[in-house]
N, CA, C and O atoms as a GROMACS GRO file, in nm:
protein
  304
    1MET      N    1  -2.743   2.474  -1.411
    1MET     CA    2  -2.623   2.398  -1.380
    1MET      C    3  -2.655   2.296  -1.270
    1MET      O    4  -2.718   2.329  -1.169
    2SER      N    5  -2.611   2.176  -1.291
    2SER     CA    6  -2.635   2.071  -1.192
    2SER      C    7  -2.518   2.064  -1.093
    2SER      O    8  -2.411   2.119  -1.118
    3LYS      N    9  -2.542   1.996  -0.984
    3LYS     CA   10  -2.437   1.977  -0.884
    3LYS      C   11  -2.321   1.900  -0.943
    3LYS      O   12  -2.205   1.929  -0.913
    4GLN      N   13  -2.352   1.801  -1.026
    4GLN     CA   14  -2.246   1.720  -1.090
    4GLN      C   15  -2.158   1.807  -1.178
    4GLN      O   16  -2.036   1.791  -1.178
    5TRP      N   17  -2.218   1.898  -1.255
    5TRP     CA   18  -2.142   1.985  -1.343
    5TRP      C   19  -2.049   2.074  -1.262
    5TRP      O   20  -1.932   2.091  -1.296
    6ILE      N   21  -2.102   2.132  -1.154
    6ILE     CA   22  -2.021   2.220  -1.068
    6ILE      C   23  -1.905   2.142  -1.007
    6ILE      O   24  -1.792   2.192  -1.002
    7PHE      N   25  -1.931   2.020  -0.960
    7PHE     CA   26  -1.824   1.936  -0.903
    7PHE      C   27  -1.718   1.907  -1.007
    7PHE      O   28  -1.599   1.923  -0.980
    8ASN      N   29  -1.759   1.864  -1.126
    8ASN     CA   30  -1.663   1.831  -1.233
    8ASN      C   31  -1.583   1.955  -1.275
    8ASN      O   32  -1.463   1.945  -1.299
    9ARG      N   33  -1.648   2.069  -1.283
    9ARG     CA   34  -1.578   2.193  -1.318
    9ARG      C   35  -1.476   2.229  -1.210
    9ARG      O   36  -1.365   2.273  -1.240
   10GLY      N   37  -1.515   2.211  -1.085
   10GLY     CA   38  -1.423   2.236  -0.974
   10GLY      C   39  -1.299   2.148  -0.982
   10GLY      O   40  -1.188   2.195  -0.961
   11ILE      N   41  -1.318   2.020  -1.012
   11ILE     CA   42  -1.205   1.927  -1.027
   11ILE      C   43  -1.116   1.973  -1.142
   11ILE      O   44  -0.994   1.973  -1.129
   12GLN      N   45  -1.176   2.012  -1.255
   12GLN     CA   46  -1.097   2.058  -1.371
   12GLN      C   47  -1.013   2.180  -1.335
   12GLN      O   48  -0.893   2.185  -1.365
   13VAL      N   49  -1.074   2.278  -1.271
   13VAL     CA   50  -1.003   2.402  -1.235
   13VAL      C   51  -0.891   2.371  -1.137
   13VAL      O   52  -0.779   2.421  -1.152
   14LYS      N   53  -0.920   2.289  -1.036
   14LYS     CA   54  -0.818   2.258  -0.936
   14LYS      C   55  -0.704   2.175  -0.994
   14LYS      O   56  -0.589   2.193  -0.955
   15LYS      N   57  -0.734   2.084  -1.087
   15LYS     CA   58  -0.628   2.008  -1.155
   15LYS      C   59  -0.538   2.102  -1.235
   15LYS      O   60  -0.415   2.086  -1.234
   16TYR      N   61  -0.598   2.199  -1.303
   16TYR     CA   62  -0.520   2.297  -1.378
   16TYR      C   63  -0.424   2.371  -1.286
   16TYR      O   64  -0.306   2.383  -1.316
   17TRP      N   65  -0.476   2.420  -1.172
   17TRP     CA   66  -0.392   2.493  -1.078
   17TRP      C   67  -0.286   2.403  -1.016
   17TRP      O   68  -0.173   2.448  -0.993
   18LEU      N   69  -0.320   2.278  -0.989
   18LEU     CA   70  -0.223   2.185  -0.933
   18LEU      C   71  -0.108   2.160  -1.029
   18LEU      O   72   0.008   2.159  -0.988
   19GLU      N   73  -0.139   2.141  -1.157
   19GLU     CA   74  -0.036   2.114  -1.258
   19GLU      C   75   0.048   2.236  -1.290
   19GLU      O   76   0.169   2.224  -1.310
   20ASN      N   77  -0.013   2.354  -1.294
   20ASN     CA   78   0.058   2.474  -1.340
   20ASN      C   79   0.115   2.561  -1.229
   20ASN      O   80   0.215   2.630  -1.250
   21VAL      N   81   0.053   2.558  -1.112
   21VAL     CA   82   0.098   2.644  -1.003
   21VAL      C   83   0.146   2.563  -0.884
   21VAL      O   84   0.232   2.608  -0.808
   22GLY      N   85   0.091   2.444  -0.868
   22GLY     CA   86   0.127   2.359  -0.755
   22GLY      C   87   0.037   2.378  -0.634
   22GLY      O   88   0.061   2.321  -0.528
   23ALA      N   89  -0.067   2.459  -0.650
   23ALA     CA   90  -0.160   2.486  -0.540
   23ALA      C   91  -0.272   2.382  -0.538
   23ALA      O   92  -0.324   2.344  -0.643
   24VAL      N   93  -0.309   2.337  -0.418
   24VAL     CA   94  -0.420   2.243  -0.406
   24VAL      C   95  -0.546   2.311  -0.356
   24VAL      O   96  -0.646   2.244  -0.329
   25GLU      N   97  -0.543   2.442  -0.345
   25GLU     CA   98  -0.659   2.516  -0.295
   25GLU      C   99  -0.707   2.617  -0.397
   25GLU      O  100  -0.628   2.680  -0.467
   26ASN      N  101  -0.838   2.632  -0.405
   26ASN     CA  102  -0.902   2.733  -0.486
   26ASN      C  103  -1.020   2.782  -0.404
   26ASN      O  104  -1.118   2.708  -0.386
   27PHE      N  105  -1.013   2.904  -0.355
   27PHE     CA  106  -1.110   2.954  -0.257
   27PHE      C  107  -1.254   2.935  -0.302
   27PHE      O  108  -1.338   2.886  -0.225
   28LYS      N  109  -1.284   2.973  -0.425
   28LYS     CA  110  -1.422   2.968  -0.473
   28LYS      C  111  -1.478   2.827  -0.470
   28LYS      O  112  -1.585   2.804  -0.413
   29TYR      N  113  -1.408   2.731  -0.529
   29TYR     CA  114  -1.458   2.594  -0.534
   29TYR      C  115  -1.444   2.523  -0.400
   29TYR      O  116  -1.524   2.436  -0.367
   30ASP      N  117  -1.344   2.559  -0.322
   30ASP     CA  118  -1.330   2.498  -0.189
   30ASP      C  119  -1.450   2.534  -0.101
   30ASP      O  120  -1.502   2.449  -0.030
   31GLN      N  121  -1.493   2.659  -0.106
   31GLN     CA  122  -1.607   2.702  -0.025
   31GLN      C  123  -1.739   2.649  -0.080
   31GLN      O  124  -1.830   2.615  -0.003
   32LEU      N  125  -1.751   2.641  -0.211
   32LEU     CA  126  -1.876   2.601  -0.274
   32LEU      C  127  -1.899   2.450  -0.272
   32LEU      O  128  -2.010   2.404  -0.245
   33VAL      N  129  -1.794   2.373  -0.300
   33VAL     CA  130  -1.810   2.229  -0.319
   33VAL      C  131  -1.727   2.145  -0.223
   33VAL      O  132  -1.780   2.059  -0.153
   34PHE      N  133  -1.598   2.170  -0.221
   34PHE     CA  134  -1.506   2.076  -0.155
   34PHE      C  135  -1.504   2.086  -0.003
   34PHE      O  136  -1.450   1.998   0.064
   35LYS      N  137  -1.561   2.193   0.051
   35LYS     CA  138  -1.575   2.202   0.196
   35LYS      C  139  -1.664   2.088   0.247
   35LYS      O  140  -1.641   2.033   0.354
   36LYS      N  141  -1.764   2.053   0.168
   36LYS     CA  142  -1.855   1.943   0.204
   36LYS      C  143  -1.785   1.808   0.194
   36LYS      O  144  -1.808   1.719   0.276
   37VAL      N  145  -1.700   1.793   0.095
   37VAL     CA  146  -1.625   1.669   0.080
   37VAL      C  147  -1.526   1.653   0.195
   37VAL      O  148  -1.514   1.545   0.253
   38LYS      N  149  -1.456   1.761   0.226
   38LYS     CA  150  -1.359   1.760   0.334
   38LYS      C  151  -1.426   1.735   0.470
   38LYS      O  152  -1.368   1.671   0.558
   39ALA      N  153  -1.548   1.785   0.486
   39ALA     CA  154  -1.622   1.766   0.610
   39ALA      C  155  -1.654   1.618   0.636
   39ALA      O  156  -1.671   1.578   0.751
   40ARG      N  157  -1.661   1.539   0.532
   40ARG     CA  158  -1.686   1.395   0.546
   40ARG      C  159  -1.573   1.326   0.623
   40ARG      O  160  -1.593   1.219   0.681
   41LEU      N  161  -1.455   1.387   0.623
   41LEU     CA  162  -1.340   1.333   0.697
   41LEU      C  163  -1.319   1.405   0.829
   41LEU      O  164  -1.216   1.386   0.894
   42GLY      N  165  -1.414   1.486   0.869
   42GLY     CA  166  -1.403   1.557   0.995
   42GLY      C  167  -1.376   1.705   0.978
   42GLY      O  168  -1.391   1.781   1.073
   43GLY      N  169  -1.336   1.748   0.858
   43GLY     CA  170  -1.316   1.889   0.829
   43GLY      C  171  -1.183   1.948   0.870
   43GLY      O  172  -1.156   2.064   0.842
   44ARG      N  173  -1.098   1.870   0.936
   44ARG     CA  174  -0.971   1.924   0.986
   44ARG      C  175  -0.850   1.858   0.923
   44ARG      O  176  -0.742   1.858   0.982
   45VAL      N  177  -0.865   1.802   0.806
   45VAL     CA  178  -0.756   1.732   0.739
   45VAL      C  179  -0.651   1.833   0.694
   45VAL      O  180  -0.684   1.930   0.625
   46ARG      N  181  -0.526   1.812   0.733
   46ARG     CA  182  -0.416   1.901   0.693
   46ARG      C  183  -0.321   1.832   0.594
   46ARG      O  184  -0.264   1.897   0.507
   47VAL      N  185  -0.306   1.701   0.609
   47VAL     CA  186  -0.219   1.623   0.521
   47VAL      C  187  -0.268   1.478   0.524
   47VAL      O  188  -0.322   1.433   0.625
   48MET      N  189  -0.249   1.407   0.413
   48MET     CA  190  -0.284   1.266   0.407
   48MET      C  191  -0.158   1.188   0.371
   48MET      O  192  -0.071   1.239   0.300
   49ILE      N  193  -0.150   1.066   0.419
   49ILE     CA  194  -0.035   0.980   0.392
   49ILE      C  195  -0.084   0.849   0.333
   49ILE      O  196  -0.179   0.789   0.384
   50THR      N  197  -0.021   0.806   0.227
   50THR     CA  198  -0.050   0.677   0.168
   50THR      C  199   0.079   0.596   0.168
   50THR      O  200   0.187   0.651   0.146
   51ALA      N  201   0.068   0.467   0.192
   51ALA     CA  202   0.189   0.385   0.203
   51ALA      C  203   0.164   0.245   0.151
   51ALA      O  204   0.050   0.208   0.120
   52SER      N  205   0.268   0.168   0.141
   52SER     CA  206   0.277   0.027   0.104
   52SER      C  207   0.285   0.003  -0.045
   52SER      O  208   0.342  -0.098  -0.086
   53ALA      N  209   0.230   0.090  -0.128
   53ALA     CA  210   0.241   0.073  -0.273
   53ALA      C  211   0.216   0.208  -0.340
   53ALA      O  212   0.146   0.293  -0.284
   54PRO      N  213   0.271   0.227  -0.459
   54PRO     CA  214   0.246   0.353  -0.529
   54PRO      C  215   0.097   0.366  -0.564
   54PRO      O  216   0.032   0.267  -0.598
   55ILE      N  217   0.047   0.485  -0.557
   55ILE     CA  218  -0.093   0.512  -0.592
   55ILE      C  219  -0.095   0.568  -0.734
   55ILE      O  220  -0.004   0.641  -0.774
   56ALA      N  221  -0.197   0.535  -0.810
   56ALA     CA  222  -0.208   0.582  -0.948
   56ALA      C  223  -0.209   0.735  -0.952
   56ALA      O  224  -0.270   0.799  -0.866
   57GLY      N  225  -0.143   0.792  -1.050
   57GLY     CA  226  -0.131   0.937  -1.061
   57GLY      C  227  -0.263   1.010  -1.069
   57GLY      O  228  -0.281   1.114  -1.006
   58ASN      N  229  -0.358   0.955  -1.147
   58ASN     CA  230  -0.487   1.022  -1.160
   58ASN      C  231  -0.567   1.016  -1.030
   58ASN      O  232  -0.641   1.110  -0.998
   59VAL      N  233  -0.554   0.908  -0.954
   59VAL     CA  234  -0.621   0.897  -0.825
   59VAL      C  235  -0.560   0.994  -0.726
   59VAL      O  236  -0.632   1.062  -0.652
   60LEU      N  237  -0.429   1.002  -0.723
   60LEU     CA  238  -0.359   1.095  -0.635
   60LEU      C  239  -0.398   1.239  -0.664
   60LEU      O  240  -0.421   1.318  -0.573
   61GLU      N  241  -0.404   1.273  -0.791
   61GLU     CA  242  -0.442   1.407  -0.834
   61GLU      C  243  -0.586   1.440  -0.789
   61GLU      O  244  -0.613   1.549  -0.739
   62PHE      N  245  -0.678   1.345  -0.807
   62PHE     CA  246  -0.817   1.364  -0.767
   62PHE      C  247  -0.828   1.386  -0.616
   62PHE      O  248  -0.899   1.475  -0.571
   63LEU      N  249  -0.758   1.304  -0.538
   63LEU     CA  250  -0.765   1.315  -0.393
   63LEU      C  251  -0.711   1.448  -0.344
   63LEU      O  252  -0.768   1.509  -0.253
   64LYS      N  253  -0.602   1.495  -0.404
   64LYS     CA  254  -0.547   1.626  -0.367
   64LYS      C  255  -0.649   1.736  -0.392
   64LYS      O  256  -0.665   1.827  -0.311
   65CYS      N  257  -0.716   1.728  -0.505
   65CYS     CA  258  -0.815   1.830  -0.540
   65CYS      C  259  -0.939   1.820  -0.452
   65CYS      O  260  -0.990   1.922  -0.405
   66ALA      N  261  -0.988   1.700  -0.429
   66ALA     CA  262  -1.112   1.683  -0.354
   66ALA      C  263  -1.097   1.713  -0.206
   66ALA      O  264  -1.188   1.771  -0.146
   67PHE      N  265  -0.984   1.675  -0.146
   67PHE     CA  266  -0.967   1.694  -0.002
   67PHE      C  267  -0.886   1.818   0.033
   67PHE      O  268  -0.865   1.846   0.151
   68CYS      N  269  -0.841   1.894  -0.067
   68CYS     CA  270  -0.775   2.023  -0.047
   68CYS      C  271  -0.654   2.015   0.045
   68CYS      O  272  -0.633   2.102   0.128
   69CYS      N  273  -0.574   1.910   0.030
   69CYS     CA  274  -0.456   1.896   0.113
   69CYS      C  275  -0.348   1.818   0.038
   69CYS      O  276  -0.379   1.745  -0.056
   70PRO      N  277  -0.222   1.835   0.079
   70PRO     CA  278  -0.116   1.757   0.017
   70PRO      C  279  -0.126   1.610   0.060
   70PRO      O  280  -0.172   1.580   0.170
   71ILE      N  281  -0.083   1.522  -0.028
   71ILE     CA  282  -0.082   1.380   0.002
   71ILE      C  283   0.061   1.330  -0.014
   71ILE      O  284   0.122   1.348  -0.120
   72VAL      N  285   0.113   1.269   0.090
   72VAL     CA  286   0.251   1.222   0.094
   72VAL      C  287   0.251   1.072   0.070
   72VAL      O  288   0.176   0.997   0.133
   73GLU      N  289   0.335   1.028  -0.023
   73GLU     CA  290   0.348   0.884  -0.048
   73GLU      C  291   0.472   0.832   0.024
   73GLU      O  292   0.580   0.888   0.013
   74GLY      N  293   0.453   0.725   0.098
   74GLY     CA  294   0.565   0.661   0.165
   74GLY      C  295   0.562   0.512   0.142
   74GLY      O  296   0.468   0.444   0.183
   75TYR      N  297   0.663   0.460   0.078
   75TYR     CA  298   0.672   0.316   0.056
   75TYR      C  299   0.817   0.281   0.028
   75TYR      O  300   0.900   0.366  -0.004
   76GLY      N  301   0.844   0.154   0.041
   76GLY     CA  302   0.980   0.111   0.008
   76GLY      C  303   1.046   0.032   0.116
   76GLY      O  304   1.160  -0.010   0.100
   0.00000   0.00000   0.00000
C-alpha cells in the first residue's frame, strides 16, 4: 500500500462518516495520516472560518476531513 492510497482511503472513510454521522474525526486515520496534515497548520486548529464568498461543497468537505475540524462559512 502506498502513502497516496492510504491518504485517499482516509478521505473516503472520513467523507462517509461526515455525510452519514456528521463526525469530522476518525481516530485511526487521524492518527495515521491527518495528524501530519493538521501539524502543517500548527497542530492546534479547533475551527476554521471562511468568508466573503461561498466555498465549493467538495472543497469544504475535503478541508473538513483533512484538517479534522469544523469549518464555518460567513458571508453576506
